[in-house]
C-alpha positions as CSV (number, residue, x, y, z in Angstrom):
1,X,-4.4,-16.4,-2.7
2,X,-3.0,-18.6,0.0
3,X,-2.9,-18.0,3.7
4,X,0.1,-19.1,5.8
5,X,1.4,-18.7,9.3
6,X,4.1,-16.1,9.5
7,X,6.2,-18.5,11.5
8,X,6.0,-21.1,8.7
9,X,7.0,-18.5,6.1
10,X,9.9,-17.4,8.3
11,X,11.3,-21.0,8.3
12,X,11.7,-21.0,4.6
13,X,11.4,-17.4,3.5
14,X,13.4,-18.0,0.2
15,X,10.8,-20.5,-1.0
16,X,7.9,-18.1,-0.2
17,X,9.7,-15.2,-1.9
18,X,10.3,-17.3,-5.0
19,X,6.7,-18.3,-5.2
20,X,5.7,-14.7,-5.0
21,X,8.4,-13.2,-7.3
22,X,8.4,-15.9,-9.9
23,X,5.1,-17.7,-9.6
24,X,3.0,-14.6,-9.1
25,X,1.4,-16.0,-5.9
26,X,0.0,-13.8,-3.2
27,X,0.6,-15.0,0.4
28,X,-1.5,-13.7,3.3
29,X,0.6,-14.0,6.5
30,X,-1.2,-14.5,9.8
31,X,-0.3,-14.8,13.5
32,X,-2.5,-16.5,15.9
33,X,-5.2,-16.7,13.3
34,X,-5.2,-12.9,12.6
35,X,-4.0,-11.7,9.1
36,X,-1.1,-9.3,9.6
37,X,0.6,-8.8,6.2
38,X,0.6,-9.9,2.5
39,X,3.5,-10.8,0.2
40,X,2.6,-9.8,-3.3
41,X,4.5,-9.6,-6.6
42,X,6.0,-6.2,-7.6
43,X,3.5,-5.9,-10.4
44,X,0.6,-6.0,-7.9
45,X,2.3,-3.3,-5.8
46,X,2.8,-1.1,-8.9
47,X,-0.9,-1.5,-9.8
48,X,-2.0,-0.6,-6.3
49,X,0.2,2.5,-6.5
50,X,-1.3,3.5,-9.8
51,X,-4.8,3.1,-8.4
52,X,-3.9,5.3,-5.5
53,X,-2.5,8.0,-7.8
54,X,-5.7,8.0,-9.8
55,X,-7.8,8.3,-6.6
56,X,-5.6,11.1,-5.3
57,X,-5.9,13.0,-8.6
58,X,-9.7,12.7,-8.5
59,X,-9.7,14.0,-5.0
60,X,-7.5,16.9,-5.9
61,X,-9.8,17.9,-8.8
62,X,-12.8,17.6,-6.5
63,X,-11.3,19.8,-3.9
64,X,-10.0,22.4,-6.4
65,X,-13.5,22.5,-7.9
66,X,-15.3,22.9,-4.6
67,X,-16.0,26.6,-3.9
68,X,-16.3,25.8,-0.2
69,X,-12.8,24.4,0.0
70,X,-10.4,26.8,1.7
71,X,-6.9,26.7,0.2
72,X,-3.9,26.2,2.5
73,X,-0.8,28.2,1.6
74,X,2.2,26.0,0.9
75,X,4.3,27.4,3.7
76,X,1.5,26.8,6.2
77,X,1.1,23.2,5.1
78,X,4.9,22.7,5.4
79,X,4.9,24.0,8.9
80,X,1.8,21.9,9.9
81,X,3.5,18.8,8.6
82,X,6.8,19.6,10.4
83,X,8.7,20.0,7.1
84,X,10.6,23.1,8.1
């Protein structure tokens, strides 16, 4: 994985994008020495999302199995999340 200043990547974004998309490179972008973002290939993103799905499913099973867990009705959750 390489580390590059965001300003340098901005100057030639097409090159950085090609290195990531076609070369499979990962580029950590930094500003003033602080890492702020990463450019990764789509395959890496898809893998991260799959890992998150597995972790979410495990957490759901754990909570459903926990007798101390108090279920929240769907409508209550919608209201709490501002989805009405």
